[in-house]
C-alpha positions as CSV (number, residue, x, y, z in Angstrom):
1,M,-17.7,5.5,19.6
2,N,-21.1,4.1,18.9
3,T,-21.5,0.6,17.4
4,N,-22.4,1.7,14.3
5,T,-19.4,3.8,13.5
6,R,-17.1,1.2,14.9
7,V,-18.7,-1.3,12.4
8,S,-18.4,1.2,9.7
9,F,-14.8,1.9,10.5
10,F,-14.0,-2.0,10.5
11,L,-15.4,-2.0,7.1
12,I,-13.6,0.4,6.0
13,T,-10.5,-1.1,7.4
14,L,-11.0,-4.5,5.5
15,C,-12.2,-2.3,2.4
16,L,-8.5,-0.5,2.2
17,S,-6.6,-3.4,3.4
18,S,-8.2,-5.7,0.9
19,C,-9.0,-3.7,-2.4
20,G,-7.0,-3.4,-5.8
21,F,-6.8,-0.2,-7.8
22,P,-6.6,-1.4,-11.2
23,G,-4.2,0.5,-14.0
24,L,-5.5,1.2,-17.4
25,N,-4.0,-1.6,-18.6
26,N,-4.3,-4.1,-15.5
27,R,-6.9,-6.5,-14.3
28,V,-7.6,-7.1,-10.9
29,I,-8.3,-10.6,-9.5
30,N,-10.8,-10.3,-6.9
31,S,-11.6,-13.5,-4.9
32,C,-14.0,-13.9,-2.1
33,S,-14.4,-17.1,0.2
34,F,-17.7,-18.2,2.2
35,L,-16.8,-21.7,3.4
36,T,-18.7,-23.8,6.2
37,G,-17.1,-26.0,8.8
38,E,-18.1,-29.0,6.5
39,C,-14.8,-28.0,4.6
40,L,-12.6,-28.6,7.3
41,A,-11.1,-31.7,6.6
42,S,-9.1,-32.0,9.6
43,P,-7.9,-29.7,12.8
44,T,-4.1,-29.9,11.3
45,L,-2.8,-26.7,10.7
46,I,0.0,-26.2,7.7
47,Y,2.5,-23.5,9.2
48,Y,3.8,-21.0,6.7
49,Q,7.5,-21.1,6.7
50,P,9.2,-17.6,5.7
51,D,12.5,-18.0,3.4
52,M,13.9,-14.6,4.9
53,P,13.9,-12.4,8.2
54,D,12.1,-9.8,6.9
55,R,9.3,-12.1,5.9
56,Q,9.1,-13.0,9.4
57,I,8.8,-9.6,11.1
58,Y,6.1,-7.3,10.4
59,G,6.3,-3.9,12.2
60,E,7.1,-4.6,15.6
61,H,6.0,-7.9,15.7
62,F,6.9,-11.6,15.0
63,V,4.4,-13.2,12.7
64,F,2.9,-16.5,12.1
65,S,0.7,-17.7,9.3
66,F,-1.2,-20.9,8.8
67,S,-3.1,-22.4,6.5
68,L,-6.5,-24.9,6.8
69,D,-6.9,-28.6,5.9
70,L,-9.8,-27.9,3.5
71,S,-11.7,-30.1,1.3
72,N,-14.9,-30.2,-0.7
73,V,-14.0,-26.5,-1.5
74,K,-14.2,-25.1,-5.4
75,K,-13.3,-21.9,-7.2
76,E,-15.6,-20.5,-9.4
77,W,-16.1,-17.5,-11.9
78,Y,-19.1,-15.4,-11.4
79,E,-18.6,-11.9,-12.9
80,D,-16.6,-10.0,-15.1
81,N,-15.9,-6.4,-16.1
82,T,-13.4,-4.0,-17.7
83,Y,-10.8,-4.1,-15.3
84,V,-12.1,-7.0,-12.4
85,D,-12.1,-10.8,-12.6
86,K,-14.3,-11.9,-9.7
87,W,-14.2,-15.6,-8.4
88,R,-15.5,-17.1,-5.3
89,N,-14.5,-19.9,-3.3
90,V,-17.4,-21.7,-1.8
91,P,-18.7,-25.9,-0.6
92,S,-18.3,-27.8,-3.9
93,E,-20.9,-30.0,-5.0
94,E,-19.7,-32.9,-3.1
95,A,-20.6,-31.0,0.2
96,F,-24.0,-30.7,-1.0
97,L,-24.6,-34.4,-2.1
98,T,-23.9,-35.7,1.5
99,F,-27.6,-34.3,2.2
100,G,-29.3,-36.8,-0.6
101,K,-32.4,-35.6,-1.9
102,Y,-32.3,-32.1,0.1
103,G,-28.9,-31.2,-1.6
104,Q,-30.2,-29.2,-4.2
105,R,-32.3,-27.2,-1.6
106,V,-29.6,-26.9,0.9
107,K,-27.5,-25.1,-2.0
108,N,-30.2,-22.9,-3.2
109,E,-30.2,-21.8,0.3
110,F,-26.8,-21.3,0.8
111,D,-26.6,-19.3,-2.5
112,R,-29.6,-16.7,-1.3
113,I,-27.6,-16.3,2.2
114,Y,-24.2,-15.6,-0.1
115,N,-26.0,-13.3,-2.3
116,A,-27.4,-11.1,1.0
117,F,-24.4,-11.3,2.6
118,S,-22.5,-10.2,-0.5
119,E,-24.8,-7.1,-1.3
120,S,-24.6,-6.0,2.1
121,Y,-20.7,-6.1,1.9
122,Q,-21.1,-4.1,-1.4
123,A,-23.5,-1.4,0.2
124,S,-20.6,-1.0,2.8
125,F,-18.3,-0.3,-0.1
126,L,-16.3,-3.7,-0.1
127,N,-15.9,-6.4,-2.9
128,Y,-13.8,-8.9,-1.0
129,F,-14.2,-11.2,2.0
130,S,-12.8,-14.3,2.9
131,F,-14.0,-16.4,6.0
132,I,-14.9,-20.0,6.9
133,T,-17.6,-20.6,9.6
134,I,-15.2,-21.4,12.5
135,L,-15.5,-19.3,15.9
136,Y,-12.8,-18.5,18.0
137,N,-13.4,-17.3,21.6
138,G,-10.1,-17.4,23.6
139,G,-7.7,-20.4,24.8
140,I,-5.3,-20.6,22.8
141,S,-1.6,-22.2,23.6
142,L,2.0,-21.6,22.0
143,I,4.3,-23.6,23.7
144,A,8.7,-23.6,22.3
145,D,11.2,-25.9,22.8
146,K,13.4,-23.1,23.6
147,E,13.9,-19.6,25.2
148,F,11.4,-17.2,23.1
149,A,10.2,-13.6,23.7
150,G,11.5,-13.8,27.2
151,R,9.8,-17.0,28.4
152,K,11.8,-20.0,29.3
153,A,11.3,-23.4,27.0
154,G,8.1,-25.1,27.7
155,V,6.3,-21.9,29.2
156,E,2.9,-20.9,28.0
157,L,3.3,-18.1,25.4
158,G,-0.7,-17.7,24.3
159,D,-1.0,-14.5,26.8
160,L,1.5,-12.8,24.7
161,I,-0.5,-13.1,21.6
162,T,-2.2,-10.8,19.5
163,C,-3.6,-10.4,15.9
164,H,-1.5,-9.8,12.9
165,P,-0.3,-6.3,13.2
166,M,-1.9,-5.4,9.8
167,Y,-5.2,-5.3,11.9
168,H,-4.3,-3.7,15.1
169,S,-6.3,-0.6,13.8
170,I,-9.5,-2.9,14.1
171,V,-8.6,-3.7,17.8
172,K,-7.9,0.2,18.5
173,E,-11.1,1.2,17.1
174,T,-13.4,-1.7,18.1
175,G,-11.9,-2.7,21.5
176,I,-11.8,-6.2,19.9
177,D,-8.5,-8.3,19.4
178,P,-9.7,-10.9,17.1
179,V,-6.4,-12.6,17.5
180,V,-6.1,-15.6,14.9
181,S,-8.2,-13.4,12.2
182,Y,-9.0,-10.3,10.8
183,I,-12.7,-10.4,11.7
184,P,-14.1,-9.5,15.3
185,I,-17.8,-10.3,15.8
186,I,-19.2,-7.2,16.2
187,P,-23.1,-6.7,16.4
188,G,-24.3,-4.8,13.6
189,S,-21.7,-6.3,11.1
190,P,-22.8,-7.9,8.0
191,F,-21.9,-11.2,9.8
192,E,-25.3,-11.2,11.3
193,I,-27.0,-12.2,8.3
194,L,-25.6,-15.4,8.5
195,G,-27.6,-16.1,12.1
196,I,-24.4,-16.6,14.0
197,P,-24.3,-15.9,17.5
198,S,-22.0,-12.9,18.3
199,D,-20.9,-14.1,21.5
200,Y,-17.7,-15.2,20.3
201,I,-14.2,-13.0,19.8
202,S,-13.9,-13.8,16.1
203,L,-14.7,-15.6,12.5
204,L,-11.7,-17.4,10.9
205,G,-10.7,-15.5,7.7
206,G,-8.0,-15.0,5.5
207,F,-5.4,-12.6,4.7
208,A,-6.4,-9.7,2.1
209,G,-6.1,-11.1,-1.3
210,T,-5.2,-14.8,-0.7
211,G,-8.8,-15.7,-1.2
212,I,-9.0,-18.9,1.2
213,P,-9.5,-18.6,5.1
214,G,-6.6,-19.2,7.3
215,V,-4.7,-18.4,10.4
216,S,-2.5,-15.6,11.5
217,F,-1.3,-14.1,14.8
218,S,1.6,-12.4,16.3
219,I,3.9,-11.9,19.1
220,P,5.3,-8.2,19.9
221,I,9.1,-8.2,19.5
222,E,9.4,-5.4,21.9
223,D,13.2,-5.5,23.3
224,K,14.1,-8.5,21.7
225,H,16.0,-9.6,18.8
226,L,15.6,-12.2,15.7
227,I,18.1,-14.7,15.9
228,D,19.0,-17.4,13.3
229,E,17.8,-20.4,15.8
230,T,15.6,-23.2,15.1
231,V,12.6,-23.2,17.7
232,S,10.2,-25.8,17.6
233,F,6.4,-25.0,19.0
234,E,3.3,-26.5,19.5
235,L,-0.2,-24.9,18.6
236,N,-3.5,-25.4,20.0
237,I,-6.5,-23.4,19.2
238,P,-9.8,-24.4,20.8
239,V,-12.8,-23.5,18.0
240,K,-16.1,-24.1,17.4
241,K,-16.8,-25.4,14.1
242,V,-20.4,-24.3,12.8
243,M,-21.6,-27.2,10.4
244,Y,-23.4,-24.3,8.7
245,L,-24.7,-26.3,6.0
246,T,-26.3,-28.9,8.0
247,W,-28.0,-26.2,10.0
248,I,-29.3,-25.0,6.9
249,N,-31.1,-28.3,5.9
250,N,-32.3,-28.7,9.8
251,K,-33.7,-25.3,9.2
252,L,-35.5,-26.4,5.8
253,K,-37.4,-29.0,8.0
254,E,-37.8,-27.0,11.1
255,P,-37.2,-23.4,11.2
256,D,-36.4,-22.9,14.6
257,A,-33.7,-25.7,14.5
258,P,-30.8,-24.7,16.6
259,I,-27.4,-23.7,15.3
260,L,-25.2,-26.7,15.1
261,F,-21.7,-26.5,16.7
262,R,-18.8,-29.0,17.1
263,D,-15.6,-28.7,19.5
264,E,-12.4,-28.7,17.5
265,V,-8.7,-28.1,18.7
266,L,-7.0,-26.6,15.4
267,H,-3.5,-28.2,16.1
268,C,0.1,-27.7,14.6
269,S,3.7,-29.0,15.6
270,F,5.9,-26.9,13.5
271,S,9.5,-25.2,13.7
272,T,10.5,-21.5,12.6
273,K,14.3,-20.7,11.2
274,Y,14.1,-17.9,13.9
275,G,14.0,-17.3,17.5
276,L,13.2,-14.3,19.5
277,K,15.7,-13.1,22.4
């Protein structure tokens, strides 16, 4: 499968997984997110605790989901029609005020890039996206305090991790497992508009319909069984935080300014209500 075909499939897959189909008397709320590294308040992840066993399992996988600790984010309405209310999550005014007298210029350039990116997605039959400029390129670590998924307590589980099973079709078609997201970095995709290097595995994105980027992944169940048992975990995910607004500001002054990365380790100490043995 060539690159263009793979990209098309990737976009169509996202479209099918995220677009609503309005009925005659229903309105669809469509919320997109384009957030930047400046919006990450801290590297602490917040674990989503399923309250029922069937919400811990998706297909044949034990799933984990986390929200990010975000700040300087605003939700704003930007379009309305008969069936769809469109909102977007973007950096707030406070994020641009940090650039002083250049703040409005940075905001104007951000909006220009947002519109170009959004138009590219619409041209690909998509009306939804959710991401933050945080890049993953391997190294995830997950350690449990009890036996889990056939591994003894204290033994690394990171090599068992795959993306949320909702997006396994992306892995099959592209050969790239985004691991902690649904957005693999694929040359030729609309993400090239952002100017972010493509030599990374994935860009952090949210579940379809949630509107806010987060982290999600899974571990195959295989011949194991879900049991009622509290298991405590330590999760560490090394990432590159792209200070995208700062980069925009630098480029306005110096067009060839290099993209600005900051190393970060997303972390969470959490417990599940269920084990896997």
